[in-house]
One Martini backbone bead per residue (centre of mass of N, CA, C, O) as a GRO file, in nm:
protein
  236
    1ALA     BB    1   3.226  25.391   3.623
    2LYS     BB    2   3.516  25.230   3.562
    3MET     BB    3   3.486  25.273   3.265
    4VAL     BB    4   3.720  25.409   3.032
    5ARG     BB    5   3.563  25.279   2.748
    6ILE     BB    6   3.251  25.352   2.703
    7HIS     BB    7   3.240  25.444   2.406
    8ASP     BB    8   3.346  25.178   2.279
    9PHE     BB    9   3.129  25.001   2.400
   10ARG     BB   10   2.892  25.135   2.256
   11LYS     BB   11   2.993  25.093   1.967
   12GLY     BB   12   2.989  24.784   1.987
   13LEU     BB   13   2.686  24.751   2.044
   14GLU     BB   14   2.585  24.895   1.785
   15ALA     BB   15   2.721  24.692   1.591
   16ASP     BB   16   2.569  24.445   1.689
   17VAL     BB   17   2.284  24.546   1.622
   18GLN     BB   18   2.331  24.587   1.319
   19ALA     BB   19   2.409  24.292   1.254
   20LEU     BB   20   2.147  24.159   1.363
   21ASN     BB   21   1.954  24.310   1.174
   22GLU     BB   22   2.068  24.202   0.912
   23PHE     BB   23   2.032  23.906   0.976
   24TYR     BB   24   1.725  23.917   1.011
   25THR     BB   25   1.656  24.033   0.732
   26ASN     BB   26   1.776  23.799   0.569
   27LEU     BB   27   1.600  23.574   0.691
   28ALA     BB   28   1.329  23.694   0.604
   29LYS     BB   29   1.386  23.685   0.301
   30PHE     BB   30   1.439  23.386   0.280
   31GLU     BB   31   1.170  23.283   0.392
   32GLU     BB   32   0.993  23.415   0.178
   33LYS     BB   33   1.125  23.269  -0.068
   34PHE     BB   34   1.094  22.980   0.034
   35ASN     BB   35   0.777  22.980   0.061
   36ALA     BB   36   0.761  23.063  -0.261
   37GLY     BB   37   0.990  22.880  -0.418
   38GLU     BB   38   1.269  23.056  -0.492
   39LEU     BB   39   1.415  22.884  -0.267
   40LYS     BB   40   1.665  22.674  -0.127
   41ASP     BB   41   1.750  22.428   0.111
   42ASP     BB   42   2.036  22.261   0.084
   43LYS     BB   43   2.043  22.095   0.344
   44LEU     BB   44   1.761  21.974   0.323
   45THR     BB   45   1.800  21.843   0.048
   46ARG     BB   46   2.024  21.647   0.140
   47LEU     BB   47   1.863  21.499   0.355
   48ILE     BB   48   1.642  21.391   0.164
   49GLU     BB   49   1.831  21.223  -0.011
   50ILE     BB   50   1.921  21.030   0.213
   51LEU     BB   51   1.628  20.935   0.284
   52GLU     BB   52   1.557  20.825   0.007
   53ALA     BB   53   1.775  20.602   0.006
   54LYS     BB   54   1.674  20.465   0.267
   55GLN     BB   55   1.376  20.392   0.165
   56SER     BB   56   1.509  20.164  -0.046
   57LYS     BB   57   1.562  19.991   0.201
   58PRO     BB   58   1.495  19.745   0.416
   59ASN     BB   59   1.605  19.954   0.623
   60LYS     BB   60   1.430  20.262   0.697
   61LYS     BB   61   1.566  20.349   0.955
   62ALA     BB   62   1.595  20.688   1.103
   63ILE     BB   63   1.797  20.930   1.282
   64VAL     BB   64   1.741  21.280   1.350
   65PHE     BB   65   1.963  21.513   1.481
   66THR     BB   66   1.900  21.804   1.691
   67THR     BB   67   1.926  22.067   1.906
   68PHE     BB   68   1.655  22.216   1.820
   69GLY     BB   69   1.314  22.233   1.820
   70ASP     BB   70   1.273  22.415   1.572
   71THR     BB   71   1.428  22.235   1.375
   72ALA     BB   72   1.263  21.977   1.410
   73GLN     BB   73   0.996  22.103   1.311
   74TYR     BB   74   1.093  22.187   1.037
   75LEU     BB   75   1.176  21.908   0.929
   76TYR     BB   76   0.907  21.775   0.957
   77ASP     BB   77   0.741  21.960   0.776
   78GLN     BB   78   0.921  21.941   0.513
   79ILE     BB   79   0.928  21.630   0.481
   80HIS     BB   80   0.621  21.582   0.482
   81LYS     BB   81   0.571  21.763   0.233
   82ALA     BB   82   0.757  21.601   0.034
   83HIS     BB   83   0.666  21.313   0.203
   84PRO     BB   84   0.356  21.203   0.293
   85GLU     BB   85   0.417  20.879   0.282
   86TRP     BB   86   0.586  20.894   0.517
   87ARG     BB   87   0.702  20.755   0.828
   88ILE     BB   88   0.687  21.018   1.066
   89ALA     BB   89   0.869  21.172   1.344
   90CYS     BB   90   0.861  21.395   1.649
   91VAL     BB   91   1.103  21.473   1.919
   92THR     BB   92   1.080  21.665   2.211
   93GLY     BB   93   1.057  21.824   2.515
   94GLN     BB   94   0.744  21.921   2.420
   95THR     BB   95   0.701  21.719   2.169
   96ALA     BB   96   0.483  21.486   1.968
   97LEU     BB   97   0.503  21.367   1.636
   98SER     BB   98   0.280  21.226   1.363
   99SER     BB   99   0.179  21.089   1.056
  100GLN     BB  100   0.068  20.851   1.243
  101PRO     BB  101  -0.203  20.747   1.363
  102CYS     BB  102  -0.255  20.667   1.728
  103ASP     BB  103  -0.368  20.461   1.971
  104MET     BB  104  -0.319  20.468   2.292
  105LYS     BB  105  -0.242  20.347   2.566
  106LYS     BB  106  -0.342  20.350   2.870
  107GLY     BB  107  -0.141  20.604   3.013
  108GLN     BB  108   0.026  20.680   2.776
  109LYS     BB  109   0.286  20.832   2.641
  110GLU     BB  110   0.363  20.989   2.348
  111PHE     BB  111   0.666  20.951   2.352
  112LEU     BB  112   0.662  20.639   2.387
  113ASN     BB  113   0.488  20.568   2.148
  114VAL     BB  114   0.690  20.657   1.928
  115LEU     BB  115   0.927  20.469   2.011
  116GLN     BB  116   0.772  20.200   1.976
  117ARG     BB  117   0.716  20.249   1.666
  118PHE     BB  118   1.018  20.271   1.584
  119ALA     BB  119   1.118  20.036   1.820
  120PRO     BB  120   0.975  19.738   1.872
  121ARG     BB  121   1.206  19.547   1.933
  122ALA     BB  122   1.336  19.715   2.169
  123LYS     BB  123   1.071  19.848   2.328
  124LEU     BB  124   0.903  19.570   2.334
  125PHE     BB  125   1.018  19.280   2.289
  126HIS     BB  126   1.267  19.331   2.504
  127GLU     BB  127   1.137  19.514   2.753
  128LEU     BB  128   0.888  19.331   2.776
  129ASP     BB  129   0.646  19.120   2.922
  130TRP     BB  130   0.509  18.818   2.727
  131GLY     BB  131   0.416  18.556   2.873
  132ASP     BB  132   0.100  18.556   2.856
  133LEU     BB  133   0.085  18.568   2.550
  134TYR     BB  134   0.238  18.300   2.494
  135VAL     BB  135   0.037  18.120   2.635
  136ASP     BB  136  -0.217  18.200   2.470
  137ALA     BB  137  -0.050  18.104   2.195
  138GLY     BB  138   0.087  17.813   2.259
  139LEU     BB  139   0.427  17.838   2.336
  140LYS     BB  140   0.532  17.673   2.587
  141GLU     BB  141   0.629  17.392   2.476
  142THR     BB  142   0.842  17.528   2.248
  143CYS     BB  143   0.943  17.831   2.407
  144TYR     BB  144   1.006  17.699   2.702
  145ASP     BB  145   1.247  17.713   2.972
  146PRO     BB  146   1.225  17.581   3.287
  147ASP     BB  147   1.517  17.594   3.391
  148ALA     BB  148   1.573  17.904   3.292
  149LYS     BB  149   1.316  18.071   3.278
  150LYS     BB  150   1.279  18.100   2.942
  151TRP     BB  151   1.220  18.260   2.650
  152ASN     BB  152   1.201  18.146   2.285
  153VAL     BB  153   1.116  18.408   2.086
  154SER     BB  154   1.054  18.541   1.802
  155TYR     BB  155   0.978  18.829   1.647
  156GLU     BB  156   0.768  18.706   1.452
  157LYS     BB  157   0.598  18.552   1.667
  158TRP     BB  158   0.527  18.801   1.833
  159ARG     BB  159   0.367  18.945   1.613
  160ASP     BB  160   0.159  18.721   1.565
  161ALA     BB  161   0.044  18.715   1.854
  162ILE     BB  162  -0.059  19.003   1.857
  163GLY     BB  163  -0.249  18.979   1.611
  164MET     BB  164  -0.438  18.758   1.764
  165LEU     BB  165  -0.456  18.891   2.091
  166ASP     BB  166  -0.370  19.224   2.052
  167PRO     BB  167  -0.516  19.501   1.920
  168ASP     BB  168  -0.372  19.738   2.059
  169TRP     BB  169  -0.077  19.659   1.976
  170GLN     BB  170  -0.139  19.640   1.670
  171LYS     BB  171  -0.184  19.944   1.630
  172VAL     BB  172   0.108  20.021   1.690
  173LEU     BB  173   0.235  19.850   1.456
  174ASP     BB  174   0.065  19.984   1.221
  175ALA     BB  175   0.215  20.276   1.322
  176GLU     BB  176   0.485  20.277   1.213
  177VAL     BB  177   0.822  20.413   1.221
  178ASP     BB  178   1.107  20.535   1.018
  179ILE     BB  179   1.129  20.849   1.098
  180LEU     BB  180   1.336  21.023   1.342
  181ILE     BB  181   1.300  21.334   1.504
  182ALA     BB  182   1.552  21.480   1.728
  183THR     BB  183   1.659  21.565   2.017
  184ASP     BB  184   1.860  21.530   2.311
  185CYS     BB  185   1.630  21.375   2.469
  186LEU     BB  186   1.748  21.094   2.304
  187SER     BB  187   2.075  21.065   2.363
  188GLU     BB  188   1.979  20.904   2.629
  189GLY     BB  189   1.867  20.584   2.741
  190GLN     BB  190   1.792  20.462   2.446
  191ASN     BB  191   1.640  20.196   2.262
  192LEU     BB  192   1.710  20.218   1.887
  193GLN     BB  193   1.822  19.942   1.718
  194ASP     BB  194   1.640  19.924   1.463
  195SER     BB  195   1.835  20.117   1.372
  196ASP     BB  196   2.132  20.208   1.130
  197LEU     BB  197   2.079  20.540   1.145
  198VAL     BB  198   2.262  20.845   1.202
  199ILE     BB  199   2.179  21.199   1.196
  200ASN     BB  200   2.371  21.501   1.206
  201TYR     BB  201   2.250  21.812   1.141
  202ASP     BB  202   2.428  21.894   1.385
  203ILE     BB  203   2.707  22.016   1.578
  204HIS     BB  204   2.800  21.972   1.873
  205TRP     BB  205   3.013  22.108   2.106
  206ASN     BB  206   2.992  21.816   2.225
  207PRO     BB  207   3.129  21.517   2.137
  208VAL     BB  208   2.979  21.329   2.337
  209ARG     BB  209   2.698  21.371   2.213
  210LEU     BB  210   2.751  21.210   1.953
  211ILE     BB  211   2.806  20.942   2.092
  212GLN     BB  212   2.525  20.924   2.227
  213ARG     BB  213   2.361  20.920   1.969
  214PHE     BB  214   2.498  20.662   1.848
  215GLY     BB  215   2.417  20.482   2.103
  216ARG     BB  216   2.119  20.415   2.009
  217ILE     BB  217   2.238  20.189   1.781
  218ASP     BB  218   2.515  20.109   1.932
  219ARG     BB  219   2.403  19.798   2.038
  220ILE     BB  220   2.316  19.553   2.219
  221GLY     BB  221   2.094  19.353   2.016
  222SER     BB  222   2.136  19.408   1.736
  223ALA     BB  223   2.031  19.320   1.397
  224ASN     BB  224   2.272  19.482   1.294
  225LYS     BB  225   2.583  19.470   1.128
  226VAL     BB  226   2.549  19.780   1.047
  227VAL     BB  227   2.647  20.111   1.140
  228GLN     BB  228   2.557  20.470   1.093
  229ALA     BB  229   2.708  20.797   1.046
  230VAL     BB  230   2.590  21.136   0.972
  231ASN     BB  231   2.753  21.447   0.905
  232PHE     BB  232   2.689  21.795   0.938
  233TRP     BB  233   2.882  22.046   0.816
  234PRO     BB  234   3.000  22.342   0.806
  235THR     BB  235   3.035  22.584   0.590
  236LYS     BB  236   3.220  22.849   0.444
   0.00000   0.00000   0.00000
């Protein structure tokens, strides 16, 4: 009742509604033509080009970060459609998807299963205790320091031991993931340094979030000598 320019306020709201309706109509038209193959999503096309170049390198692993779950799902669907042969997964706060079927360990969450398959060196080899496996593989005499109470087993020997002695974990390694699409549910507290490339498909309003995303691969213990971030900036 105290608004002295209620008429102008109403006109502003009506203009907003009109603009949003036009925006929605244009998006619907674009989506229809995109699904019909009449238009391309240039941003998506550029992302796929970057990932195609990445898949030709020795280290194929890349993390694509985006803010919204809907965008992550869209990228997963479109990239998998363009390259069904790629080993790709998607993790959001609500879902975990993968092009590689994998039987999970008993009681294991799908979210963790995807991360372990994307970064087996960081999430499995370094984070879990494999002492019993090494003993069963006959590595105690050559790879165990009793004074330091520490194992010195290479990543390659670890994978060989799993292949011989633990078929359940071998299934996890056989379903390894190369491309991980994620929201910021993964931007903190995860060791994913098997990868050497982070792609920010959109720029978060908080620059610290970008640093946190990059921190998933810029970590102590990485086997990569160089790590890289690629940012997609809004166009004019």
